[in-house]
Structure formats: C-alpha cells, structure tokens
N, C-alpha and C positions, 0 to 999 in steps of 0.2 A: 845457644845451641845453633849450629848453621842449618841452613834450609834443606840441604841435602840429607843430613841426620834424621831430621824432623819427618821429611817423608818416607825414608826408610821405615822408621817408627810408624808412622801411619800406616803403610803397607802392611806391616806386620800386625799391627792390630786389627785392621779390617779382614786380614787372611784368617786370623784366629777366630773372630766373630764368624765368619762365612763357615769355617770348620765346625764350630759349636752348633750352629743352625742347621747343618746338614748331617749331624751325628743321629745315628738311631737310638732308640731308647734301650737303655739297660738296667736291669733290676738284679740285685744281689742281696743276701743276706750278711749284714754287717757284723752281726754279732748273735749267736756263737759261730765259732768259726769251724771250718770243717775239722772233724776229729778230734773236737774237744769234748773232756768229760766234765759235765754239768751235774750240778742237783735241781730239783725240781722244787719249786717252779722254775722255769725258764724264761728270761726275758729275751725274747727275737727282735732284732732290729732290722728295718728294713731300707735299702738302699734303692735310689732311683736316679739315672744319669740325667742331668739337665741337658738340654734346654726342657725336658719334659718334666711335667708336674703332675701333683697327685690332685684329684677333684673327687668330691663325692659322688657314690652313684647316683643315676639320674641326672648330672650335670653334663651335659653335652657340650665340651670345648676341646678345640683341636690340641694335641699335643698334651693331653692328660689322660690319666686312667686312674684305678684304684687297686690296692694289692689283693690278692689271693693268695693264702698260703696253703700250701699242699703239705699234709702230715702223713707220711707213711702210706704213700698211695701214688700210683701211675698218673702220669700227664692225662687230663681228661680230653674228650674231644673237642679239639680247637676251633670248630665251626659251631658249637652249641653254647649255650650259656653254661658257665662253671656251676656244676653241682654246689649244694650248700649242706654240708653234713659235718660230722666229726673229723673227716679226712680232708676237707675242702672249706677251710675259714675264709670268710668274707670280711673285708675291711673297707664297707662301702660308706663309712663315715670320713674317710680320709685318712685314717690311723697309720702311722709310720713304725710303729712296734706293737707287740702283745707281750703277755705272759702268758705261759702254757703250763698247766699240771701234766706231767708226762710221766707214765710208769717208769721203773727201773729198765734199763736195757737199750739197745741200739734203735735211733729213729732217723729219719731221713725227712729234711725239711727243702723246699723249693718253693720259690716264688713265681706267680703269673699274673701279669698284669691285664686287667680286664678293663672293658669300657663303660660307659655310662649305664648299660644294660647288663654288665656282669658277663659278656662276650669276650673271648681273648682277643686282644689287638690282633691285626693283621700287617705286616707278618707277626708271629706270636713274639711276645716277650717273655722269656723263661730266664729265671736264673740257674747257676749250675747248683745242684743239689749238695745240700749240706748233711753230712752224716755225724751225728753226735752220740754220746754214750751219758746216759742218766745213771749216777750211782745210787 
C-alpha cells in the first residue's frame, strides 16, 4: 500500500473516531417493534448508542446512564428523579432487557435514560415511543 493511500485511510479512521466521540446518546427499543402484535409475557430489549454505555444506579461515570422504561404513561418531569411505580420501571442494575406481563390490548413503551441518581440526562435521552398490541 503506498503512503498516500495509507494517509487517506488514517484520516478516514481518525475522522470516524471523532464523529463517534461527538455523537449524542440515543436510546431505542430494539424489540418489540412499533406496531407489533405480541403475546404476554413480552420481552423488551433496550438499545443504547455507543460511545455511551450502561452503568448501574449509584455509579457516577461520564457518558453512562441506566434505562427506565415508561409503560402506558407520559414522560415525567425531566428535571426531577424519575418516579418508580408500575408505569416507570427502573433498571438500576444496568439491565438491557426485561420481560413484562401485560394485559391484552394496546400498550405504549418508551425508554428514558437516567443518570446515577435516576435523574434524566440533560439534554434528555428518550426513545421514540413504541405501540404494541398484546393478543
């Protein structure tokens, strides 16, 4: 490989690394997909865009957070700790999936990334809501 080509490859590689490091965090629901018809119990798989990572609650580390799953509810106050109840599920152990028992009918699921103290990241990191139908 000639030196010019090696230089081009090196610039492309460094540029790609720079873009990845500058990337904002993104969360999404990997499955089930929006519009899916499913049976209960439902396995919900969470996605988080790298270079961000998952860290358990209580662990204060840059570019990390943990998942909160909103089930059939509105987005909570994004300046306060995320409530913990049947509609605001916490995954402070760093879990990246869960299995839910849901009643038949339509349900809306959405992820919200919280920091070490269960406060939404700033700016907030929310997934697009996913609507599913449980048969």
